[in-house]
N, C-alpha and C positions, 0 to 999 in steps of 0.2 A: 366527510371525515370521522373520526371516532370525537364522541361528545360526553360530557359529563354532565352529573344530575344537575349542577348550576348552568347548564346551556338548554334546559328544557325550555320547550316553549309550547303555548299551547295550541291543542290539535282544535282545526277548525273544519267544518264539511261547507266548504265553498261551492265544490261541484263543476262539471264541465256544463258548457251552454245547452246541450242536448238530452245531458243524464244526470240525475241527481246524483250519484256515488262519484266523488274524483275518480280521476282514470289517467290513466300513462299507456302508451304505446311505446315499447321497444322496437326498434328497428335496426336496418343495416343496410350498406351499399351493397350486399352480396349476401349469399350463402356461405356459411362457414366463416363470419367473421366472429364468431362467440356470443351470439343473440340468447341461445339456450342458455349458454354458462351464467352469463350475466343476469338474466332473467332469473334463473336459480338463486343464485345470490342476492338480489336484491328481495327476492320473498322471504328468504329465510331470515335476512338482517331484519325486513319489516315485521316479521313475526316474531323476533325475538325482542323487538322495542314494544309488543302489546300491541300491534297495531291489527284489526283486523282486515286480513288482505283477501282477495279473491285472483281469480288468475282465469286466463282466457289465451287462447292460442288462434290467431288470425290464419284462417286456410283449414284444408281437410286434412291437416296432419294429426296424426293420433297419439304420437311417441310423445311429442313434448309436452301434452297434458298429463300423460303419464307421470311425467318428472316432477310435475309440479304437485301433483296428487300423491303419487305414492312414495316420493322421497323425500318430500317435505312436508304432507298433510294439508296442502291447500288447495280449496275446491278449485275447480278447472272445469275447461270446456272446448267448445267451439265458435268461432263468429267468423262469416264469410259471405261476402256479399255477391258472388256468385251464388251461392245455396239459399241465401236470406234477402228479403227485402229489408231497405233502409226502417222500416215500421217494425217487422219481426226482431233486427237487432236490435233497437232500442226498448222493444219490450222485454227482450231475453235480459238485457244488461239491468234493468227495473226490476226484472222480479227476483233474480238473482240476486240482486243488491238488497233487496228485502228481507229474501229468504236466510240468507248466508249473515246478514247484518254487519254487511262489508262498509269499510269507512275507506279502503281505497281498491281499485282495479288496476292490475297489471295484467296489460293485452300483450303478448309477445308475437312480431311480426312474423312474415312469411319471406323467403328470397330477400331479393333487395327492397328497399321504401317504394319504387314505383313499378316492380313486376306484376303485373296481372295477367287477365287471360290471353294464352298464347307468348305471354311475353314481352307484349306491348301495349294491350289495354288497360285503362284504368279498373275496371271491373275484377274484381278479385284480389285488388293488391293491398298491402299494407295501408296504402296512403289512401285508399277510398274508403276502408274501415276508419280510420281516424278523422276523415273529413266527416262522415256519417256520426259520429260520435261528438267530432267537436275535439277532439282529444287530442293534447300535447305531444310531441312525439321527443325521445330521446335516440338520437343515433349512435350506434356502438359503431367504431371505424377500428378495423384493423390496421394497424399503423406500421406493424414491422414491415422493416427496411424502407421506410420513409422518414425524411424529415419534414423540410417546407412543403414537399408536394402534397403533402396531408391536407393542406390548406385549399388545395385547389380542388382537391377531391370534396371537400365539405361545400367550397363556394359552389361546385355545381349542382351540390343538392339543395343547396338553399335557393339557387337563382330557379329552380322547378317546383319550388314550395309556393305556388300560388295563396295558399291559404295560411300561410304563414303559421303553421302547426310546429316546424321544427325547434325545440327549445332549449336543447342542449345537446352537449356532446359526450361520449364517455370512450377513451382511447383502449383499445384492447392491445396485447401484446406490444407495450412500450417502456422501456426504460423508464426509472425516475428521474436521471438526468435528463432525457429529451423530454421529459412531461414538463419537466420546471422551464426549461429552454423554451417550447413551443406553446405553453397553453398561454401566457401572457400576450403573445403574439397574435393569436388565434382569436383571441378576444377581442383582442384590441383592432385588430383588421377584417374579421367577420362580425364582431357584434352579438358574438351567442357564447351563451355561459357554456364553459368547459367544465364537467363536473367530478374528472377523476378518469382514474386511468386503473387496470388490472397489465402487472406485468407477466412476460412471456414465461410459462413455466409449463412443461410438457406433462406432468405430475397431475394439472388439474385438466386435462382433456379428457372429453366423452368418448369410449369407444365407437365405433359405425361398422355397419355393414351396408347391403346394398340396397336394401330399403329406407337407409338413415341411421340414426343411433341406437344402439341395442336399448334393449328395455333397462329399465331400472334395475330390476332385480338381477341383470347379466352384467352390470358395470363393476368392474373391479373396485373393491374399497372406494363406493362412491359415498356411503356415511365420512368416511375422512376425507373423502376431496372435498364434499360441500362444506365441512367445517373448515378446512383451511383456505378455503376459496371466501369464506366470509370473514374470517379473521383478515385476510387481505385487504379486501372491499370495505372493510369497517374503518382501517386508516386509510385507505387510496381513492376511495369514492365519498362524494360530498352529498349524505343520504339525506339532510336535514334542507338542501338547497333543491332537490329532486322530489320531495315531499312537498316543498313551497311550490313547485312547477305545477305540481299536481292540484295544489289547491288543498292539502293537506298540514299541519302543522308535525313536527317529529317528536313526539314524547320520549322522554328517556326511558330506557330499557329497563323493565321493572326485574327484579331478582328472580320471582319465579320464569318469569319469560326467559331470563336468561339460562337459567337452570334445566331447562325444561330440555331432556336428552332422550329420545325414544328410539326404541331399535329400528332398525329399517325395516325389520321383519311385520313389525306393528303399523309402520308407516303405509306399509304396503298393503297390509290388512284393512287399515282403515281409508285408504283410496281408493280399492276393490269395493267398500261397500258404500262411500259417498259415489262411487259410478254408478252402482247397479241399483241404488235407491227403490227398494223393490215393494214399495208400499204402493197400495191400489189407490186410486182416487175414491173419496168417501161419498161421491154420487152414484157409483155404479152399485146395484143390488146384489151381484152376481158377479163378483171378477173371476176371470177365465184365466189358468195356467199357463203362462207361457216359459218352455223350456228355453232358457237361454245358456249356451257353450259359453264357459268362464274360467279359463287357466292358462298355463303358459302358452298354450297352442293356439289359445282363441283368446284373443284380448283387444280387439280393433272395434270399438263401438262409440257411435257418438252420442254424447249424453243427451241430446235432443230429440233423437230416435227413441231411447229409450224413455223419457221423460211423456212422449207423444202417445205411446204405446201404453203407459201407465193411466194417463188423461183419458185413453179411449175405453180402458176398464180391464187392461192386463196386469195380472198379477206375474212379476217376474221371477222365477225360480231359476236361480242358477245353477248350473251343473260342470262337470269335465269327464268331457270325451278321452279325458287322459286318466283321470285317476278314481272316476265312479264306477260300481259294478253294472250299472244301468241309468235307464231314463229315471228320472222325477215322476213319483206318480201321478194318475190324475192329471196329467198335462193335454191342453185342447190345440197345441201347435209348438214349432220350432223354429228357432232364429240361431243360425249358426254363423258369427259375424266372422272377420279376418285375422289374420295373426302368423303363424308361422308353424303349418303342421306338417312341412317339409322340414322341421328341426326335429320334430319328434313324431318322423314318421313310425320308426319301430315301435314307440309304446305305443301310439294310435294305432298298429297295426295288430299289436299283441292283445287288446283288449275287445276280444271277439264277442262279450255278450252286447258290449255297447253299440260295435259296429250293426250285430245281428237286429236290435231293437231300435236303431236309427233306420235303416235299410225298411223293415218292415213297418214303421210309423210313416214314412215316405211314401212307401207302397200303397199303404191301407187310406191314404188321402189326409192324412193331418196335415193342414196349413205350413208350410214352412218356407224360409225364407235365408238363402246362406249366400253371403258375398265373400268372394274371393278367395281366402284361406278355408272358409266353410265350405265353399263349391268344390275346391279340391279333394276335401276329405269327404264329399259325397261320391266321388269317380270309384269305379273299381280300383285302379291300381295309380300310384303315384311314383312316379322314377325321380330320384332326387339327383343333387347336382353332382354325384360319383358314378350314376349311373344304375344305382341298386334299386330294384321294385319294390314295392310294397304294396300289399292288399288293403284297400281302403273300405270305406261302409258299401260300397256295392249299389247305392240308392241310384246310379245314373249310369248308365253304359260309356265307356272310354278310357282313355289313360290320360293321366297331367303328367307334365316331364318340365325340365330345366332345360331354358334355352341358349342359357350364358349372356344374355341381353336384356334390354328393356323391352320387353313385349309391347305394352300400350304404358303412354303416361298422358295423364291431366284431366280437366275438366268434360263433361259429356253429360249431354241430353238424351235420357230413355225412353222413346215412345213404343207402347203395346200394341196389339192388334186391337184392343178395345179404347184405344185413345187417351191412354192413362200415361201421362209424362211426368218422367222423375227426372231430377240432377242428381249427377254423382261424380264419382272420382276413381279413375284406374291408375292402376300404379303396380306392376307384378310382370316377373321373369320367368313366369312361369306359362306354359301354355297348354290346351288340352285339345285333346283328338274329338272332342264334340262339345264345342261352344254354344251351341244351340243357335235358333235363327228367329226368333220369336219375337224380338224388338228391333225397330231401327235404333243405333246409337249413332250419335251425331256429335264431332265437334264445334262449339259455338263460335269459333275463329273461323277455322279454314273452310267449315261447312261440309267437312268431309263425314261418309255417313258408311256403317257396315252392320252387318247382320250379327245379332248374339244372343245370349242369355236363354233360359226355358220358363215357359211362364204358360203355367195352366190356371182353372179354377183355384185350386190348393197352393199352387208350387211359382216361386221367381227366384229364382237360382243364375248366378253367373259370377264374373269377373268383377264389375262395376259394384264399388261401396255406394250404398243408394243415399242420400238424405229425405226422409221421410216428409219434413215440413215444407219440402219444394213441390209435394202436389197434396193439395186439400183434399181430405179425406180417405188418403193413402192408408193412415194406420188405421181408422174407424172401419175401413172396409176389411181389413187383414182380420181384426178381430171380431168383427162380426161373422165372418168364416169360421173362425176358429167357434164362436157360440154355436154355429149349426154342425160343427164337424162331429 
């Protein structure tokens, strides 16, 4: 709840058992419980208090980290126990903590706390990540329509918490009257801290579509929503106790921090710069220029992929297939990430010069990676959900089309003809008449497999979103191909 300057306590760097920067994981019993909303509220409140906070998203999601970065100006990324080994995860948090001079990490969970691979395995779950980090968990519980029954729900989650990581609960969509009634009973019977509540308010909700939340820049009145949310949480959530659970004190907000109000446009630009981080590593004598599609249509990139490419010797050069007249000069490679090309198909189709240059570059053997949305764009044609057909880049024969259903979803392992194995994730409502057959794509739980992707010496394109660090040497090999091109 709201504190005054007289309530200031000293900031202490206690840290977690496995990482040196204090950390919390915000989880929930299920998707749709309000994790993203409450995580964003906490990040903004902490930033207002002058705390150097960093964020992370558990799992393969691209959009939630955009909310952390673009809407709030807080550095963010992904951590995933299917994509990464425990050693890689701990190194990631340590390095980011030092680079960003973080005083606190807030990690947003994925789905329900215990939901991992196939919905049944621990690997890939928020709980597995919390165990790797030895990180306290705060459970966000959607209590709408419940009274005492909410205690049974929490009791069940506590019973499965074998590592005793759940340290507190925040109720979402609960009235103040019910909160005042239930909080004391919950603490008495369950022995867990009840850290506050957020009342039901439809004006606070974030808009969604078939791939999840819409992008921060598309959210109506986002800055106003976040301002209203933090005003509410300042009064209804015990931020001091949350910081104590993490091992970090709660310094009073400084006047400078409280008064810092930047435009959403500036925050978006700041977030894009943080994500792209185009600086090549110093130990490379001749960085090679990699053109990375980056605009409203192509915006899904794992931070660690970009980092690995720069460490391997790439200079990341952002460009816009939507707005630029052509490709950047002197490039040696192309990276077309995922996003929403179908939402901008008309504009992409109209940029004829860009399409021609990309088609010519791919045809000339410029090393190219294209994932999901980027894969759609390389086709000859794209048919959107209304049935309208648009001419795309034409670097790949075939047509993509909207199916009206989720075609593929979930984690995959991808093995090409040379034995290179990458881990990735699929989530798409579009299909192709030319999916490719160059890789064996396998589901890690069911063992089911199918052929997909187009892979040559210079080309790796298909629907899966790839996680480069899962395959040692992949980024270095791609950069070496760029050097030879």
